[in-house]
Every structure is written in structure tokens, then in C-alpha cells.
C-alpha positions in Angstrom: -0.1 -0.1 0.0 1.0 3.3 -1.2 1.1 6.3 1.1 -1.3 8.0 -1.3 -4.1 5.1 -1.3 -4.0 5.8 2.5 -7.3 6.4 4.0 -7.7 9.4 6.0 -9.4 9.3 10.1 -12.7 10.0 8.3 -11.9 7.0 5.3 -11.2 9.7 2.9 -8.3 8.8 0.4 -5.4 11.5 1.6 -4.4 14.9 -0.5 -1.0 15.9 -1.2 -0.3 17.4 2.0 -1.9 14.5 4.2 0.9 12.0 2.0 3.3 14.5 2.5 3.0 14.6 6.6 2.2 11.0 6.6 5.3 10.5 5.0 7.4 12.4 7.4 5.7 11.1 10.2 6.7 7.6 9.3 10.0 8.8 9.2 9.9 10.3 12.8 8.0 7.2 14.0 11.4 5.1 12.6 13.8 8.0 14.2 12.3 7.3 17.9 12.6 3.7 17.0 16.0 3.8 15.9 17.6 6.4 18.3 15.9 4.4 21.7 17.8 1.0 19.7 21.2 2.7 19.4 21.0 4.3 22.8 20.6 0.7 23.9 23.6 -0.2 21.6 25.6 2.5 23.2 25.3 1.5 26.8 26.0 -2.1 25.9 29.4 -0.8 24.4 30.2 1.4 27.4 29.3 -1.8 29.7 31.5 -3.9 27.7 34.3 -0.9 27.4 34.3 -1.2 31.6 33.9 -4.9 31.8 30.6 -5.4 32.9 29.4 -7.9 31.0 26.4 -9.3 33.2 23.6 -6.9 32.7 21.8 -5.6 29.6 21.4 -2.2 28.3 17.8 -2.4 29.6 18.6 -3.3 33.0 21.7 -0.4 33.3 19.1 2.1 32.2 16.5 0.8 35.0 19.1 1.2 37.3 19.8 5.0 36.2 16.0 5.6 35.7 15.4 4.4 39.8 18.3 6.4 41.0 18.1 7.4 44.3 14.5 6.2 44.7 12.5 3.7 46.4 9.7 2.3 43.8 7.5 -0.7 43.0 7.2 -1.7 40.1 3.9 -0.2 39.3 5.7 3.0 39.8 8.4 2.4 37.1 6.1 2.0 34.7 4.0 5.1 35.8 6.6 7.3 36.4 7.6 6.3 32.8 10.8 5.3 34.3 10.3 1.9 32.1 8.4 1.2 29.3 8.8 -2.4 29.1 6.3 -5.3 28.8 8.8 -7.2 31.3 9.7 -4.8 34.3 9.4 -7.7 36.4 11.8 -10.1 34.7 14.2 -7.2 34.9 13.5 -6.5 38.9 13.9 -10.2 39.3 17.3 -11.0 37.6 18.8 -7.2 39.2 17.7 -8.1 42.7 19.3 -11.7 42.2 22.6 -10.4 40.8 22.7 -7.9 43.8 22.1 -4.7 41.5 18.7 -3.8 44.0 17.3 -4.6 47.0 13.7 -5.6 47.5 11.1 -5.5 50.3 8.1 -6.2 50.8 5.6 -2.9 51.6 4.3 -2.9 55.0 0.8 -1.5 53.8 0.3 -3.8 51.1 1.8 -7.5 51.2 1.0 -8.1 46.9 3.2 -5.2 46.4 7.2 -5.1 46.3 9.7 -2.1 46.9 13.0 -1.9 45.2 15.4 0.4 45.6 19.5 0.3 44.2 22.2 -1.5 45.8 25.9 -0.5 46.2 26.3 -2.0 42.9 23.4 -0.6 41.3 24.3 3.1 42.4 27.7 2.1 40.7 26.2 1.0 37.3 23.8 4.2 37.9 26.9 6.4 38.2 28.5 4.6 34.7 25.4 5.7 32.8 25.4 9.1 34.5 28.8 9.6 33.2 27.7 8.2 29.6 24.9 10.9 29.6 27.1 13.5 30.6 29.8 13.4 28.2 26.9 12.9 25.6 25.7 15.9 26.4 29.0 18.1 26.4 29.9 16.1 23.3 26.5 17.4 21.5 27.4 20.8 22.5 30.8 21.3 22.0 30.3 19.7 18.7 27.9 22.0 17.8 25.1 19.3 17.3 22.5 20.4 19.0 22.2 24.1 21.3 20.4 24.5 24.2 17.1 25.7 22.0 17.3 23.0 19.3 17.5 20.2 22.4 14.2 22.2 24.2 12.2 22.4 21.2 12.9 18.8 20.1 12.0 17.6 24.1 8.5 19.6 23.8 7.9 18.3 20.3 8.5 14.9 21.6 6.3 15.9 25.1 3.5 16.7 22.9 3.8 13.3 20.8 3.5 11.7 23.9 0.3 13.1 25.7 -1.5 12.7 22.2 -0.6 8.9 22.1 -1.4 8.8 26.2 -4.5 10.4 25.1 -5.4 7.8 22.2 -5.0 4.8 24.7 -7.3 6.3 27.3 -9.5 7.3 25.1 -9.8 4.9 22.4 -11.1 2.0 24.3 
């Protein structure tokens, strides 16, 4: 199916302007997906460089996002720290490998709260240093300035809100 034959939201054929927007939208979606995979590859490479091979990039990013907080698996997803469907699996593995400490909640015994151990904090610090280096490099090499980065982040937040509204109100 070509972009020209895609129907619009109301079922009518797309116009030239709609087709152009749709093409750019699909390109943007591809870039978001590719950037996420590339970020995971960059994190993986950094951990290979420093000799930490027992955790994967998704787990390292999860440790970074938890930071100094104590959270439940549900909070990880609701706060936007973690989008994967296998959060419970990764938390279990991180606890087993002693990157996280877990404790049953006093109020709701079904719920488990997790926080980083010293070993987990050291992984978080590696990721933090990596991101600091990225931020410096982006600025120093003129890849992005503050305004450009702010515009990208604002645009992505608007798309996030739109998609979130689609999930909440369509079903």
C-alpha cells in the first residue's frame, strides 16, 4: 500500500499535503525507534568497555532511572522510568544479581518496593557519566544547542501526550 492510497482518519483518500505529512510522520517514528535501539547499543558498548557484562543495556537504563528512589514495579511504569512489558523479569534478575534490594510493602504485602544497592548505584553512575559525556559532546561539536534540544523535547512531549490520550480515550 502506498502513502497515496492510505485513507484519512475519516476514510477519505489522502491529499498531497496529507501524504507529505504522513511520510514525515513515518520517518519520525522510524527515527524514534532507531534512536532507542541505538541508545541501548551505546550503553551496551560502554558496559563492555568497562568490563561489566552480566547486565544488559535495558537493565542498566532501568537502574539509572530508578536512581535514589525506592519504587514498585507499577511506579516504574507509571512514572515513565520503564516502558518494557518485562519489568518484573528485569527487576527479579537485578535483585538476584544484587544490583537492587527488594522489600515487601508493609501496607500491601503483594507489592514489593525496590531500591539500588551499592552495586546498582555504581552502574547508575556509569550511565550518568556516559550521558554527561554525550551532553557535553553534543554541545561542543555543535550538534545541538540548548534551544534545539528544548524544541525536540517539547515536541516529543506533545507526541507523548497525544499517544497517551489515544490509549486512554479510544479503548
